[in-house]
N, C-alpha and C positions, 0 to 999 in steps of 0.2 A: 057741602063741598063735593064736587064730582069725583068719584073714584076712578083711578086708572090702573091698568094691569101693569105691574112693574116687572118687566122681563128684560134682563140685560141692561138695566139702567147704569150699573156700575161695572167696572172691570172685575173679572174673576181674581180673587186674591188667594193664591194657593199658599200652603203652609210654609213653603221654602222660598217663595219669591216676594211675598208681601207687596209693599209699594215700590220697592226697587224692581224695575222691570227688565233692565238690561244695562250693559255698558253703553256709553255714548260713543258710537262709532265715528262721530265727527271730531272727537278729541284725540290728538296724537295718533297712535296706531291701535285701532279698534278699542278705544277708550282707555288705553294705558300708556303713560309716558314712562319709559325705563331710563333712569339716570345712568348714562353710559360709563361715567368714571367714578361712580360712588363706591366708597369702601364698603366691604361686607358688614362692617360694624357701624355704618352710618345710621343716624336717627334723624330723619328729615322732618322739618317743620314747614308749614305752608300758611300763606295769607293771601286772600283774594282782594283785588282792586274792584272798584265800582264798574270798570269796563270789562270785567271778567278775566283779566290777566292774573297770573299766579306768581308770587314770589316764593321761592323755596330754598332752604338751606340743606347742605349735605357735607359729608366728609369726603374730600376728593383724593383719590389715589394719584400718585405721580411716580416718575421714574426714579426719584431719589429714595423712595421707600418711606418717606416721612409725610403722611397725608396732611392736608390742610383744610380748614373750614372754607366752604364756598357758598356764595349767595348767587342765585340765578333767577331768571324770569322767563315764564312761558306766556305766549300770546293766548287769547281765549281758545284758539284751536289746538293748543298743546304743542306749539313749536317754540324753540328757544328764541327769545328776542335778542338778536345780535347787537342791537343798539344800546343795550344795557351793559354798564360796566366795561370790561375788556372782552369784546367778542361774546357777550352774553353772560358774563359772570364776574363776580368780585371775590378776590381771595383775601381771607383774614388769616394771617400766618400762625395759626394755632391748631394743633392736632386734637380737636375736640370731638369725641364720639357723640356728644349730644349738644344741642343748642336751644336757645329760646329766641323767638323772633316776634317783634312788635312793630307796628306801623303807626306813626304819629299822624294827626289830622292834616299836617302840612305836607305829607307824603314822604317824609324822611323815615328811615328804617333804623331800628336798633337790634343788635344781635348780642347775646351773651354766649361766650365760649368758655370752656373749662381748659385749664392748662395745669401743669404739674404744681406750680406754686400759688395758684389762685384762680381768679376769674377775670376775663377780659370782656369789656363792653365796647363794641364798635358802632359808630354812627355813620350811616350811608345816605348820601343824597339820592333824590328820586332817579337820577340818571345812572346810579350804580357806582359812583365814585365815593371814596371815603371822605368824610367831612373834615377838612384840615383845621377847623376851629374847635374841634373836640379832641381832648386828650393830646396824645402825640400822634400826628398824622392820622387822626380819626379814631384812635383806639385808646381807651383808658383801662388801667389794670387795678384790681383790688387784691392784695395778697392774702393768702391764708383763709379763703373761703371757697367752697366748691360743693360737690355732691356728697351725700351721706353714704353709708355703707351699702345702701340699696340703689345707688346711682340716682337717687332722688334728692329732694330737700334743697333745691335751689331754684331761682326764677327771676323774672323781670316784669316790672310794670312801669307804666308811664303816668306820672302825677303832673298833669299839665305839661310843661316842657322839660321836666326833670325825671330821669330814670330812677326807679326804686329797684335795687338789686339785693338779693339775699342768698345766703348759702350756709352750709354746715361749716362751722369753724374748725380749723385744724392747726397744729403747731408746725414748727420748721422741720420736724421729723416725719410729717405726714399723718400723725395720729389725731383722730377726731377728738374734740374736746367735750362733746355731749351737749352742745347748744348751737344755735344759729345766730348769725349777725345780719342785720338789715341796714343797708346804706342808702342814702340819697345823694345823687350826683348833681352838681351844678350843670348849667347848659354848656360849660366849657369842658366838662368831664372831670373836674376836681370834686373831692368829697365835700359835701355841704355840712359844715361843722355846726350849723344852727339846728340840725336834725338830730333827734334823740339825745344821747349823752355823748357830746363831742363828736357827733357825726354818725352815730350808730345806735341801733337797738340790739340788746342781747336778749334772746328769748329761747325758751326750751322747746318751742314748737318747730317742727320740721316742715310744716305747710304754712305759708304766709300769703295773705291776700290783701288787695286794695279794694275797699268797698266803694259804693257809688258816691259817698261823701268824702272820699280820699283818706278815710281812716285806715290804719294798718291793723289787720286781724291776724293773729297767730293761733294756729290749731295745735294743741299739745295732745299727743297720744301716748299716755303713760309717762315715762321718763321721770322728771322731777315731781310730777303729780300722778299718783298711781291710778286714778280714775280718768285722767285726761282733763283738759280745761281749754278755755278760750281766753287769750289775752287781747285786749283792745287798746290801741294807741290812737291819738288824734293825728291830724295830717302832718304835724311837725314831730311826730315820734314820741310824744309825751303820754304817760298813762292816762287812759280815759277814766277818770276817777269815779264817775257816776255809773260805770258799768261794773257789776259784780262787786268784788271786794278790792277797791282801789285799782280797777281795770282788769281783774282776773276773776273768771267765773268757772268754778270746778263743776265737772259733770257728776251726776249721781252714780253713774256706772261707766265702766271703761268702754270706749268705742271699738276696742280690739286694735290689732296692728293694721294701720291704715295703709292701703296700697296707693290709692288715688283720692284726691280731694279737689273740689272745684267750687268756686263761688258763682252763683247764678246772678241774673240781672236784678233779683230782689234781695240780694245780700244773704241769701240762704247758702249753706255749705252742704254740698252733696258729696258723700263719702262712699268708698267701697273698701272693704277690708280683705284680708287674706282668706277669709271663709266665704268669699263671694257674696257677702251681705252688702246691700246698698241701703243707706239711710240718709236722712236729711236733718240738719241742725238749723233751726230758725235764726234769724238775725239777732234775736235776743239771747242766743246761746242755749236755747231749750230744744231737746229732741222733739221733732215734729211727728206726733202720733198719727196725723192724717196721711202721712207718707208711708205706705206699706208695700214693700217689695217681696214677692213670693220667690224665695230662693229655690223652690222645687219646680218652678216653671222651666220647661225646656226652652232654650238650650243651656240654661245656666247650670243645671245639674242634670245628669243623665247617666246611663250605665257606662258611657264612654268617658265621663268626666268633662269638665269645662273650666276654663280660666278666663277671667275678665281682663281686658286690656286696661292700661292706665288712663287714657284720655276719657273724659266725660264732656259732652258738648251739649249746649242748650240752644233750642230754637223755639220761640213762641211759647215758652213755659214748659216745653217737653224736653226730655233728656235722651240723648243718643249715646248708646254704649256699644261696645264690641268685645270680642274675645275669640278664643280658639277652642275647638272641641274635636272629638273623634278619637279612635283607639290609639292613633299616633299623633294626635293634635294636628291633624292635617287639614282641618276645616276651619275657616274663619267665619264669623257671623257679625252682623250689624243689627241692632234692635233699637226700638224706641219705647221709652217709658213715658207715661202721662205724668201730669203734675202731681198725681197722687201715688205714683210708684208702680202702677199697673203696666203690664206690657200692652202697648196700644193694639187693640184688636184688628185694626185695619192694616197698619204697617206690619205688625207681627214681627218677623225677622227675616233677614236674608242670609243665606249661608252658601258657601262655595268650597269645594274640595280642590286643593292646590298642592303644589310641591313645596316642601320646605316648611319649617316651623317658624312662621312670622306672625306676630300680632299686628292688628291694625294700629297705626300710630295716630297722627294728627288727622282730624276730620273738619271739613267745612260743610255746613248744612245750608242749602238754599231751598227755595220753594219748589223748584223743578229738578234739582240734581243734588248729588252728594259727591264731594271730593274726599278721598281717603288715601292715606299713605300706608303701604305695606312693603317692608323690605326696601328695595331700591325702586319701587314703582309708585307713581302717582296715578290713581285710578279715578275715573269719573263715571258715576252711575246716574241713569235717568230715573226719575220718580214719576209715578202716575198719581195725580191728585184728583182722581175722578170723584171721590167723596165730596170734595169741596166744590168742584166745577160742574158736577152732574153731567159729565160727558157720557156718551153712549158707546158701549162696546159689545161685541158678540159674547154670548154666554153659552158655552158648550154643555153646561149641566142641565139646560132646559128647566130651570127652577124659577117659579114666579109666585108672587102673592099680591093681593090687593093692597094698594097703597094710595092714600092714607088709610089707616085702620082705626076702627072705633072700639069694638068690643072683642071680637075674636080674630085671630090671625089664621086666615084660610090660605093655604098654599097648594101649589101643584108642582110635582117633581117627577121626572122620569127615573131618577135614581133614589135609592132608599135613604131617607133622612135619619141620621142617628140622633141629632139634637139640634136645637136652635138656641143660641145664647144671645141675649139682648143686653147690650152695653150702653151706658151713657156716653156722651161724646168725649168725656174726660177719662174713659176707659174702665169705669166701675161696672162690674157684672150686676145687672138689675134682676134678671129673670131668666130661667131656662125652661123651654118647652120641648115637647117631642112630637106631639100629634098635630095634624092640621085641625083647624077650628078650635084651637086652645084659646082660652080667654086671656086677654091682655088689658082688660078694662081697668085693672089696678094701676096701669102706667099713667103718669101725668102727661098732659099734652106736650108735644115737643118732638125733637129729632133724636133718633137712636141709631145704633149700629147693630144689625142682626148678623151674627156669625153662624153660618150653617155648616154643620159637620155631617158628611155622608158616611155610610158604612164602608165604602171603598177607600176611605182615608182622605178624600178630597175635602177641602175647606174653602168656602167662598164667603164674601161679606156683602151686605146690602144696606143701603140707607133705609130706615124705617121711620115713617112719620105717623105719630099718634095724634088722632084728631079728638 
């Protein structure tokens, strides 16, 4: 095979920009849509349509001083679609600081809102009007379930045409009862009494999931089981007796106090706890020893400290996480983990210093862009996928090496090279070299990522082909 000199084959990937290269200036105002009437306590959820438009929820301030939940829609260019709902929005008359938003395959939308005495579920038609066939004027209420003491522990899934709604149970005095209730609603918004025990599942888990087979999975972190456990129910809410001990599988050790948990497309559960540890539980309920996250990797721990955000988002088997760092927690960051828990050496992380202490909320990951919510803003970032597409860009570091390589990696650089780390495409560190003409004959044939660190602090990445 003929060798070519690889000079600037890939875009320079610096330590603070990674694959996020900029805001998308074609979206809203310089890549950011600021929700003009959102309450300062609003927690926005977003969903994208196939045409690129965005549905989003927020808590809307009004002159009465009693904010209400709103659903709105942006065009692909980040402009409010005034044909949706009433001049671009639909109001659900509940003062809910947080919501859950799901879109059915038929285009209808479901929103879960919290209110003082329980949880409300609204069903909205694709044109933004409340569906009169559901509940009362498009809204069904479930009393005495809501968020837990950490404002978590509730959610919404769609099981075919029926909503699955869960939340922390409380009494008529507002005191939490120490367990969660899971309900299934009929298509008309009434409680489905064929589900669970007279319409509900009672579980000690605060995180509930719907797997690919429509089974109900409950993740218990301490509480009634000191080491934590998984409870599994079939699609009708009955214990999955072949799983663990009559549907309950206890963990050998405690997962810690879980901040966030997410079920991926393979029914694995990805968790982060208050110690900024991230781990994975396989679909069989066993801790996944092949998933190893290094909590000492910047920016997750540093002299300034760091805190992870709650959302974890999956794309093509990788996990996107975010958080805040800095002496005053004034920086937010977005990072990508490979399927084995390593920080992706090409994406690395993106960080930005901003005003205000706001975590990244909901995220949508696409092949060429990322949407992220922060405070009252919906942001759109552009991605550079040069590793996958082999686009050519200028390289200001004047670093080059022969590619493909057979025995020795011979490079040329105008800047002093500190080290070259060679990673597999799934993010595992395979080898580290320092000098030009170092042997790489021990590498198997294939494609790798070479991460080059210079003594001046610059970091770039290159695709390396081993012949």
